[in-house]
N, C-alpha and C positions, 0 to 999 in steps of 0.2 A: 111384134112381138105382143107380149103380152101385156107390155109395161114394165116389168118387172127385169132388172138387167140381168144379163148372166152371170157375173160375179156373184151378185145377189143371189140366185138361184145355187149356182151353187154352193156358197157359205150356208145356205138356208137348207141343202139337203134335196133340195126339190126338183135339182134340174134330171130328165129324164129318169123320174120314180114311177114306173109303172106300176108298182104294188100299192104307191103313197103311204109307203112305212115311214118315210123322212132319210132312208138313205139312197144315194144315186145309184142309180140302175149298175154303172162302172164300178161301183164297192161291193155290191150283192155277189156272192156267189148264185152262179145262172145251171141251171139245168133243163134241157129239152132231150126232145128226144121223139121220132116218127112214130106212123100208127103204125100198131100192131096188125101187122095182114100173117092172118094161118099159113104154116108153112115157108113165109118170104123171110128175108132179112132185114132188119130192121137195127135202129141204132140210138144210143142215147150221148149225149155230148153236153161235158161239163167244162165251164170256164170258173176259175177264180182261186187256183189253187198256185202254190210257189212250182217254180219251174223243178221239175225232179219231185215233188212229193206223190206219195203213193192218193190215190183217189180210188174208194167202194165206192161199190153200186150197188144197192139192197131194193129190195122187191117184195111187193106183198098182192096177193089173190083177191085179199078181204079190204081191200082198198084204205084209206086216211083211217087213222088210230092213234090212241096213247103205244107207241111202238116201244123195246127195251132200250135201256140206257146201254151204252157201250164201256165198258169194265176201262177204267184208266182214264178215260175222255169224260168232258162234260156235255156231254152230245148223246141226246134223248132222241129215239128217232120218231118221227110223224106217221108210221106204215103201223100197220094193223097186223098183230101177229096169226101167224093159222099154222096150221098142223104139215108140218116140211122134213119129211123122213123119221119119223116117228115121234116129234118134238114139237111145241107151239113158239115158234122164232119168228124172225123175219131176216129171212136168207140171203147171204151175199152174194151175186151175178159175177161178180168178178172185179179185179184190183187192174186199176191202167196208172204207168204213172204219168205225172203233166210233163207238155213239151215245154218247149222255152218259152210258150206264151200263156200256159200254166191250164190248159186244156185237156183235158183226155176225150177221145172218141170208147165208147164200147160197143162195138159191133153185137149183134143180138139176131141171134135164130129164134123165130117164134113157133113155137112147136103145135101140133096139131091139139098137143092135149090142153090147150087150153080152149079149144073149144068148149061152147058155152057161154064163155066169160064174157063181159060186156066192157070190161075195161080192167087194168092191172095199174097200180100204185109203184113209183120208183123215188128213190134219194139217192143222193150222193155224199159221202162224207171225207174229207178231205183227213187222213190218218197221220195226226201229229201228236199223240198222248193227249196230255195234258192240256195242248193248243190246237186239239182238233175242231174242224168245222163242220157244221153240217149245212147240205144245199136245202131247200124248200123242197118239200115233197110236188110230184106232179103224178096225175093221171093220165095214162094213154087210153084211148080206144083200142078193143081187137074187134078185128074186122075177117070175115069169110073169107 
């Protein structure tokens, strides 16, 4: 090992801390996704909700940025707003109920309309009113 006992690492919050933020990965909200290939099916996978909680998936074709704050929650999105259906916003892709393990899988058709983009940013929010939580935003490549 590294000379530090596992119990000390867990107590210090440094066990399996990929982003080095002091919180063990097992305690963080995790959002991952597959590459976005035009015309193909992709997916977003979120872990960290309580079973049965709704998980809302958001996206931005403008990437990361200072996004809107969600009414009635402490959550402000880390996605840049863009003009969508006539207004500047960060739209939701869908809502999935977390399974018994607190995971939510969103199948995602990748439209040909994304042709010309190199990446799309995503973020997931556990919708729980004043107790809502957001994942870190992720950016996925758009492939031809």
